[in-house]
C-alpha positions in Angstrom: 14.2 4.9 -25.1 10.9 5.6 -26.8 8.0 7.4 -25.0 5.9 4.2 -24.7 8.8 2.3 -23.1 9.4 5.2 -20.7 5.8 5.3 -19.7 5.7 1.5 -19.3 8.8 1.6 -17.1 7.4 4.4 -14.9 4.2 2.5 -14.4 6.1 -0.7 -13.4 8.3 1.3 -11.0 5.2 2.9 -9.4 3.5 -0.5 -9.2 6.5 -2.0 -7.5 6.6 0.9 -5.0 2.9 0.4 -4.2 3.3 -3.4 -3.9 6.2 -2.8 -1.4 4.1 -0.4 0.6 1.1 -2.8 0.5 3.2 -5.7 1.7 4.4 -3.7 4.6 0.9 -2.6 5.5 -0.7 -6.1 5.3 2.3 -7.6 7.2 1.6 -5.2 10.1 -2.1 -5.8 10.0 -1.5 -9.6 10.0 1.0 -9.3 12.9 -1.6 -7.3 14.8 -4.3 -10.0 14.1 -6.3 -7.6 12.0 -8.0 -9.1 8.9 -7.6 -7.4 5.6 -8.6 -7.6 1.9 -6.8 -5.8 -0.9 -9.2 -4.2 -3.3 -9.4 -2.8 -6.8 -5.9 -2.4 -8.5 -4.0 -4.6 -6.1 -6.5 -7.4 -6.5 -6.7 -7.0 -10.3 -3.1 -6.4 -11.1 -2.2 -10.1 -11.6 -5.0 -10.5 -14.1 -3.2 -8.4 -16.7 -0.8 -10.0 -19.1 1.6 -7.1 -18.6 1.6 -5.3 -15.2 2.4 -2.0 -16.9 -1.1 -2.2 -18.5 -2.7 -1.5 -15.1 -1.9 1.8 -13.6 -2.4 2.4 -9.8 -2.1 5.5 -7.7 -2.8 4.1 -4.2 -3.5 1.0 -2.2 -7.1 0.2 -1.3 -7.3 -2.2 1.6 -10.4 -3.1 3.5 -9.3 -3.9 7.1 -10.9 -4.8 10.3 -13.2 -7.7 10.8 -13.3 -9.1 7.2 -14.4 -12.7 6.7 -15.8 -15.0 4.1 -19.5 -14.8 3.6 -21.5 -18.0 3.9 -23.0 -17.0 0.5 -19.6 -16.5 -1.1 -17.3 -13.5 -1.3 -16.2 -11.4 1.6 -18.2 -9.2 4.1 -17.5 -7.3 7.2 -17.9 -9.1 10.6 -20.6 -6.6 11.5 -22.6 -7.6 8.4 -22.3 -11.3 9.3 -23.4 -10.6 12.9 -26.6 -8.9 11.7 -27.6 -11.7 9.4 
């Protein structure tokens, strides 16, 4: 196996590990009634033609009272309350 293939494989394995962890985290948040929003790598991964093109090292998840903004996008509940 060439170096590029080994690197690609290790990136895919790491991404699968992170996705498994993220699925567990968001499942627990949802079961607890806590809103959440995956950020950065997790949100962007599916935009790449090949998942090994996007390396990730952690899961970034905004949690708590996250809701859709009346102006579009997402904001925290506290921001919405102050508007």
